[in-house]
N, C-alpha and C positions, 0 to 999 in steps of 0.2 A: 460416492455419497454416505452418511448415516443411514442406518435401517431406521425403517418411518412406519409408522401405522398406513391402514390402509387408504386414508383421504389426503395422508401427506403424500401418498406415490401417485396418488391422480395428480397432484401440484405440480410435483417435479417431474411428471411427464409433459405436463406442459411448457413448464420453463425449459426442458431440455432441449425442447424446438427453439425458443427462445433467443436461447444465448449459450454459452459454451464455458465450458472451464480447461483451462488449460491441463494438459495429462497429468503434471508432476504434482497439480493442485487440485483433487479431485474434492477435499472439502468444501469447496466455497463454488458459487454459480454466480455468472454475471449476470443472468436473467432476476434471479432472489435477490440481491444488490438492488438492481432499477425496482425493481417490486418495492423494496424496502425505503427507496428515496420516494417513489411515490407515496406511500404513504404516510412518509414522513411530512411531505408537503402539505397533505391533510390534517397533520394535527394526530395522527393516530399511530405512529412509529415511533417511539423514543429511544430505541436503543441503538446498536453498532451496525453501521451499515457493513455488514459480514458476507454477506453472500450465503450467510448460511441459514437453511430453512430451519427456526424452533417454534417452540409454541410462543412466542412474543410476535412473530411473524403472522402466523396464523390467527389469532386473537384480533390483529389489525384489522386481517382481509376478513374476518368475519363482522367486524365494529362497523367497517366501510359497506360490506353488503345489506346489513340492517339499515344503516342512514340511507342507500341507494335505492332500498326497496328489491333489492335481486335476492335469489336464494341463498339462504344463508349455510353454507358448507365450506367453507375455509379454503377455496381453490381459488386463484386469479386466473381464471378462465376468460376468452374473448369479451365477454358481455362487462364481466368486471373491470379486465383493463380498459375497455372503451368507456365505462363510465367515471372511469380515474381521471379521463382529459387527456390533455397534453402530454403530461407525465408518465402515462400510460400508452401512450402511441410509437410507434415506428421500432420495429423488432430491428437489432441489430444486424445492420448487412444492409438492410433496404433501401436505402439512399447515401449517398457522402453524406460526411457530418462535416462541418466547416464552423467557423467563429458565428456567434450569434445565433446557434440552435439550440433546442431544447427537447428532451423525450426521453423516452425509456432508451432508447438507443444512445442517448450520450451517456447516461448513467451508467451503462453497463461498459460504454468505450471509458470512461474514467477509472473505473475500479479495475478494469483489465489493465489500462496501463500504470495503474498504482503498483499492482502488484507483478508487473514486466519493471517497476522501478523507477518508474516517473510520475509519481504521485502530482497532482493538481493541489491546488489549496483545500477544496472541500468536492466531496462526490454529493454532489447537488443537481445533476441532469442539465446545468446550464454550460453552454461550451464558451468561455469566457476567455480572460487573456490566458489566469493562469492554465488551464485546459489547453490552451491554442498552444503556449509554451510546449509545457509537457508533449503535445503531440507530437510537436516540430523536434523533439530533444528525441523520442524515440525512435521515428522515421529515420534520423540519421544514426542514430544507434543500430537500426535493422537494417541498412541498407536500403531505404525506402526513398525516394524524392522527399524532401522536407516541405512539402508545400501547404503543410497545415489542413490536409484536406484527409480524412478516414476514407479511404475508398477500399477496392477488393485486395490491393496489394498490403495494404498497413492493416486491415483484420486478418489477412490469413498469415502476417507476421505475429497478430495475438494472438492465435491458434495455436502457436509453440510454447511449449513449457519454457517459465520464467528462467531467467538464468541463474546460475548457481557459481560460487565461488571455486576457482579451480585452483586453490592454494589452499593445503593444510593450513590453519592456523590454531595458536595457544588462545589461551584465554587470558585476556590482558590484566585480569585479577578475579579475585574470587568472589563470589556473594550471588544472593537471588537475583532472577531476572524480574525486574519489578514491572515493567511492558516491554511484549518481544516484537517482533516485526510482523507488521501487521496491521489490520483496520483498528484506529482507536476511536468512537465518535463520528461522525461523518469525515473525517481524514484518516488519513493512513502514515504509521508511525515507521520511517524508514531504516531503523534499526533498532537494537537490542539497548533496555536500559538494567544496567546492572546496580543493584544498591549496596553501598558500601558507605564505613566510616567515614567523615570527615576526616582527610590526610592520609587516604590508605593509596600505596604507590601502586602506580599504573604502569604497566607493562607493553614493549612494544608484542604484536599477536604472531610477526613474522619477520624475516631480514626484510631490510630495506633503506630508503633514504628519505630522511625529513624533509619535505616540501613546503611546509604550513607551521610555525609555531607560533601563536601570537594570538591576543583577543580578537575574535571575529564577531559580526553584526550577526544580525538576523536569529539570535536567540540563543547561537553556540555558548557563546563566554569565551573561555582561554579554551582553543584547540590546537590539536596537533594532528597533523596529517602526514602518513606516512604512504609511500610510493614502491610498490612491490613489484615483484615481476608479474609479468603475462596482463597488465593494464589492469592490475587490483591497487585500489587504496583504500587504506584503513583509517578510521578518523573517530577521534577521541576526544568529548567535548565536554563542558562545564566544569575544567581543571580549577582547582585552588590556587595551583602553582605548576608553572609549565618548564621542566626539567632540561629539555630538548632544544638543540637550535638547529635552524636549517641551514638544509646541507649536511646535516652529521649522519654519518652511515651508521643504522643500526642491527644488533643481533637479536632472534626471538629472546625475550627477557628483558632485554634495555630498559631502564626506568626513563619512562617520558613525563611525569610529571604525576601529581597526586590529586587525589577524588576532592570535589569541591561542587557547587551550587550554583557559579558562575554562568549569567547570562539568563536564558528563561527555565529555570528550574527552581522546582519547588523543594528540593530536599537535596543532601549530597548523593550523585550518583554518579555513575559514566555514563553517558550516550555513547555509547558505541556502535559506530556504523560502517560497511563493507560495501565498495562499486567497484564495478568489473567495466573497464571504458566507460564510467558515468553513469552506469545504471545501478540502483540499490539494490541489493542481493540480500536475501536474510544469513547471517553471522553464523549463525547453530547450522548450516549445511557445509561449514568446512571446521565448525569447532568439536571435540573429543567429547 
């Protein structure tokens, strides 16, 4: 956790008992993310659901406490959580979770699923169809019975550190990262966006075989997918032109296409995504 003022330390001590952060991702906390969701539903927090305790979260807690007639200390203790209503109830692990439920624990579950590579449509504290699918996909990935119920075995799997890419990767092109892997608003960005001029060449990040090279729906635009060893896939989206062909064997540095803004893109950039057996992992864990 980041260094905090004395009052913040008290908040973190409470939240540590409510949820956990995987060891490899100590900069965020699912309990703080759940608090942010609860405050968001009250119209008091408009920041990113990032699980990081900052001034925006503390100020939102204080505003809520004033409204609820509680002592204004910025600490989300038991009384504050109770006053938050259904989104302040149920600690993660206190009950099995399944489709149709809402609560603090559901928001924490969504947040942890996202960091483990299986984001739902949004982190909103409601276990709907998107979260149900993400949960079942994670369960299959983790070797847990894919029954759509987040019980002790699923939560134990979520206590482990998120996966990382086991292969060394090369940068597919040079440019600043416009959007990193991680929370974005109340959603989760499952790759990195590398900003580059329209038409800049994009190269394969590692040796492999092209398994997809065409226009894809869902906002991807022109997309190339390369299968590497060890169950790793790299995805290159929003291309203006595709130069690779399905079934083609590529080496590191082989040109796959050109930077563009096809699909759901506000400007030219490369959305670069890496998956390990289906789980989205932070590409930066394998990039030099």
